[in-house]
C-alpha positions as CSV (number, residue, x, y, z in Angstrom):
1,M,-172.0,39.1,-182.0
2,P,-171.2,36.7,-179.2
3,P,-171.4,37.8,-175.6
4,A,-168.3,39.2,-174.0
5,K,-166.2,36.8,-172.0
6,K,-166.9,38.2,-168.6
7,R,-166.9,36.1,-165.5
8,S,-170.4,36.0,-163.9
9,R,-171.1,34.5,-160.5
10,S,-173.7,31.6,-160.3
11,Y,-177.3,32.2,-159.3
12,D,-179.6,29.5,-158.0
13,S,-182.2,29.2,-160.7
14,A,-185.0,28.1,-158.4
15,K,-184.3,31.0,-156.0
16,T,-184.2,33.5,-158.9
17,R,-187.5,32.3,-160.4
18,A,-189.1,32.5,-156.9
19,A,-187.6,35.9,-156.2
20,V,-189.1,37.4,-159.4
21,L,-192.5,36.1,-158.5
22,A,-192.2,37.1,-154.8
23,Q,-191.2,40.7,-155.6
24,F,-193.9,41.0,-158.3
25,R,-196.5,39.8,-155.8
26,N,-195.2,42.4,-153.3
27,V,-196.0,45.1,-155.8
28,S,-199.2,43.4,-156.9
29,D,-200.5,43.5,-153.4
30,A,-200.0,47.2,-153.2
31,V,-201.5,48.1,-156.6
32,P,-205.2,47.9,-155.5
33,T,-204.5,50.3,-152.6
34,L,-203.3,53.1,-154.9
35,T,-205.8,55.9,-155.2
36,A,-206.6,57.7,-158.5
37,E,-204.7,60.7,-157.1
38,Q,-201.6,58.6,-156.3
39,L,-201.7,56.9,-159.7
40,D,-201.7,60.4,-161.4
41,G,-198.9,61.6,-159.2
42,P,-195.3,62.2,-160.3
43,T,-192.3,59.9,-160.0
44,R,-188.6,60.5,-160.2
45,L,-188.5,59.0,-163.7
46,G,-189.0,62.1,-165.9
47,E,-192.5,62.5,-167.1
48,W,-193.8,59.1,-165.9
49,T,-196.7,59.1,-163.5
50,V,-197.1,56.4,-160.9
51,R,-199.6,54.8,-163.3
52,E,-197.0,54.5,-166.0
53,L,-194.4,53.2,-163.5
54,V,-196.8,50.5,-162.3
55,A,-197.5,49.6,-165.9
56,H,-193.8,49.3,-166.6
57,L,-193.4,46.9,-163.7
58,A,-196.0,44.6,-165.3
59,L,-194.1,44.8,-168.6
60,V,-190.9,43.8,-166.8
61,V,-192.3,40.5,-165.7
62,G,-194.6,40.1,-168.7
63,A,-191.5,40.2,-170.9
64,V,-190.6,36.7,-169.7
65,P,-193.6,34.8,-171.2
66,R,-193.7,37.2,-174.2
67,F,-190.1,36.4,-175.2
68,L,-190.6,32.7,-174.5
69,D,-193.5,32.7,-176.9
70,E,-191.2,33.9,-179.7
71,P,-188.9,31.5,-181.7
72,E,-185.7,30.6,-179.9
73,P,-182.7,32.5,-181.3
74,A,-179.9,30.5,-182.9
75,A,-177.1,31.7,-180.6
76,Q,-176.5,33.7,-177.4
77,E,-175.6,37.3,-178.0
78,L,-175.6,38.9,-174.6
79,G,-174.2,37.8,-171.2
80,L,-175.6,38.8,-167.9
81,L,-172.8,41.3,-167.2
82,D,-173.3,42.8,-170.7
83,W,-176.8,43.8,-169.8
84,P,-176.5,46.7,-167.3
85,S,-174.5,48.9,-169.8
86,A,-176.8,47.9,-172.7
87,T,-179.9,49.3,-171.0
88,A,-179.1,52.9,-171.6
89,S,-179.9,52.6,-175.3
90,A,-183.5,51.5,-174.6
91,A,-185.1,54.5,-172.8
92,E,-187.1,55.7,-175.8
93,R,-188.4,52.3,-176.7
94,I,-189.4,51.5,-173.1
95,D,-191.3,54.7,-172.9
96,E,-193.2,53.9,-176.1
97,D,-194.1,50.4,-174.8
98,V,-195.3,51.7,-171.4
99,R,-197.5,54.4,-173.0
100,A,-199.1,51.7,-175.2
101,V,-200.2,49.6,-172.2
102,D,-203.9,49.6,-171.4
103,A,-203.6,50.7,-167.7
104,G,-207.3,51.0,-167.0
105,D,-207.4,47.8,-164.9
106,L,-204.0,47.5,-163.2
107,P,-205.0,44.8,-160.7
108,G,-206.3,42.7,-163.6
109,L,-203.1,43.3,-165.6
110,Y,-201.0,42.1,-162.6
111,E,-203.2,39.0,-162.2
112,R,-202.8,38.0,-165.8
113,T,-199.1,38.7,-165.8
114,T,-198.5,36.6,-162.8
115,A,-200.5,33.7,-164.2
116,R,-198.6,33.9,-167.6
117,Y,-195.2,34.1,-165.8
118,E,-195.9,31.0,-163.7
119,E,-197.3,29.0,-166.6
120,R,-194.6,29.9,-169.1
121,I,-191.5,29.3,-167.0
122,A,-192.7,26.0,-165.6
123,G,-190.5,23.3,-167.0
124,T,-188.5,25.7,-169.2
125,S,-184.8,25.1,-169.3
126,D,-182.4,27.8,-167.9
127,E,-180.4,27.4,-171.1
128,R,-183.4,28.3,-173.3
129,L,-182.4,31.5,-175.2
130,V,-184.8,34.5,-175.2
131,P,-184.7,37.3,-177.8
132,T,-184.5,40.4,-175.5
133,R,-184.3,43.9,-177.0
134,F,-180.6,43.9,-176.4
135,G,-179.8,40.5,-177.9
136,A,-180.4,36.8,-177.2
137,M,-179.8,35.8,-173.5
138,R,-180.1,32.6,-171.5
139,L,-183.4,32.5,-169.7
140,A,-181.5,32.1,-166.4
141,D,-179.6,35.3,-167.0
142,F,-182.7,37.2,-168.2
143,L,-184.5,36.2,-165.0
144,V,-181.7,37.7,-162.9
145,T,-182.1,41.0,-164.8
146,R,-185.8,40.9,-163.8
147,T,-184.8,41.1,-160.2
148,V,-182.8,44.2,-160.9
149,E,-185.7,45.9,-162.7
150,L,-188.2,44.9,-159.9
151,V,-186.0,46.0,-157.0
152,V,-185.0,49.3,-158.7
153,H,-188.6,50.2,-159.7
154,T,-190.1,49.1,-156.4
155,D,-187.8,51.6,-154.8
156,D,-189.0,54.2,-157.3
157,L,-192.6,53.4,-156.5
158,N,-192.0,53.7,-152.8
159,A,-190.3,57.0,-153.3
160,A,-193.3,58.3,-155.2
161,T,-196.1,57.0,-153.0
162,G,-194.6,56.3,-149.5
163,L,-196.2,52.9,-149.5
164,G,-193.2,51.0,-148.1
165,I,-193.6,48.0,-150.4
166,P,-191.3,45.3,-149.1
167,V,-188.3,44.0,-151.1
168,D,-187.8,40.3,-151.3
169,R,-184.4,39.4,-149.8
170,Q,-183.4,37.1,-152.6
171,A,-184.3,39.7,-155.3
172,L,-182.4,42.3,-153.4
173,A,-179.3,40.0,-153.1
174,A,-179.3,39.2,-156.9
175,C,-179.8,42.8,-157.8
176,T,-177.0,44.0,-155.5
177,R,-174.6,41.3,-156.9
178,V,-175.2,41.9,-160.5
179,L,-174.6,45.6,-160.2
180,A,-171.5,45.1,-158.0
181,D,-170.1,42.7,-160.7
182,A,-171.0,45.2,-163.4
183,L,-168.8,47.8,-161.5
184,A,-165.9,45.4,-161.6
185,V,-166.4,44.9,-165.3
186,K,-166.5,48.6,-166.0
187,A,-163.4,49.3,-163.8
188,P,-161.3,46.1,-163.7
189,G,-158.5,45.9,-161.3
190,G,-157.7,45.2,-157.7
191,A,-156.9,48.5,-156.1
192,V,-160.3,49.0,-154.4
193,E,-162.3,46.6,-152.4
194,F,-165.9,47.4,-152.8
195,R,-168.2,46.0,-150.1
196,V,-172.0,45.8,-150.0
197,P,-172.7,43.7,-146.9
198,P,-174.2,41.2,-146.6
199,F,-174.4,40.4,-150.3
200,A,-171.3,41.4,-152.3
201,V,-167.6,42.1,-152.2
202,V,-165.7,42.8,-155.4
203,Q,-162.2,44.1,-156.4
204,C,-162.2,46.9,-158.9
205,V,-160.2,49.9,-160.3
206,E,-156.7,49.7,-161.8
207,G,-153.7,50.1,-159.5
208,P,-151.7,48.2,-156.9
209,R,-153.4,45.1,-155.7
210,H,-153.3,44.3,-152.0
211,T,-152.4,40.7,-151.0
212,R,-152.8,40.7,-147.2
213,G,-154.2,42.7,-144.4
214,T,-156.6,45.6,-144.7
215,P,-156.9,46.9,-148.2
216,P,-155.6,50.5,-148.7
217,N,-158.7,51.5,-150.6
218,V,-162.1,50.4,-149.4
219,V,-165.7,51.5,-150.3
220,E,-168.6,50.2,-148.3
221,T,-172.3,50.9,-148.5
222,D,-175.7,49.2,-148.0
223,P,-177.6,47.5,-150.7
224,L,-180.3,50.1,-151.4
225,T,-177.8,52.9,-151.4
226,W,-175.6,51.0,-153.8
227,I,-178.6,50.3,-156.1
228,R,-179.5,54.0,-156.1
229,L,-175.9,54.9,-156.9
230,A,-175.6,52.4,-159.7
231,T,-178.8,53.5,-161.4
232,G,-178.4,57.3,-160.9
233,R,-181.1,57.7,-158.3
234,T,-178.5,59.1,-155.9
235,D,-175.1,60.7,-156.7
236,W,-171.8,59.9,-155.1
237,A,-171.4,63.3,-153.3
238,E,-174.9,63.1,-151.9
239,A,-174.4,59.6,-150.6
240,L,-171.1,60.6,-149.0
241,D,-172.5,63.7,-147.4
242,A,-175.4,61.6,-145.9
243,A,-172.9,59.1,-144.5
244,K,-174.5,56.4,-146.7
245,V,-171.1,55.5,-148.2
246,A,-167.8,55.0,-146.3
247,A,-164.8,55.5,-148.6
248,S,-161.1,55.4,-147.6
249,G,-158.0,55.6,-149.7
250,E,-156.8,57.8,-152.5
251,R,-158.5,55.5,-155.2
252,A,-161.8,55.1,-153.4
253,D,-163.7,57.9,-155.2
254,L,-166.1,56.0,-157.6
255,A,-168.0,59.1,-158.8
256,A,-166.6,58.9,-162.3
257,L,-167.8,55.3,-162.7
258,L,-171.4,56.0,-161.8
259,P,-174.1,55.4,-162.7
260,L,-173.8,52.0,-164.4
261,M,-177.4,52.0,-165.7
262,G,-179.5,54.8,-167.1
């Protein structure tokens, strides 16, 4: 079926392509420093160990050349803002894919993945369709989804290991904006102004729309807190209690809308 007609903001293709590579290299630089004990340690992702999380990050980027090697689909089926809600259906298949990875030489896997990514996207049009597991998407949109996966799972990796792997600013910006726009799609309206400075401001939630002055309902948070809320790493009450979210107004409770992704 055709993608839903949902307005998506524009993303600079060159910046997105570079952001995917930059964030993957940030992780790649950290992989050789992981000890065997760390690799066998737990994560906040169910039964996955750090080794499986690191393997998954390689699959996230490796999906770009892998899908580009397949025949181009006849028509687009999925828009960028359809993607966040679609991901919840893939947990079992993703787990199977990760457990099938030969993770004996993770630095080598990352080197090969980086080389294939750079080789395969060079000169490939943004409009080229790729056959993702959720439906055919434009390459430009699929690359934006890679920033979401990379930022979210770098945060998971840092939480598990304490490594403090840096997050590329452009990747963080794209991830924040996609998830903010996905919130506006899930709860359309103009009653709440949702702010994630310095990257995103959206209007959401049904109700009276403000036209001037200070909005009566405002929610504001920082990018990483927002990403953790949107992906279920942090819950609404916990973020409020920790003063990571400022929410004012009778419609400013977003708990029932979260998470946006599984």
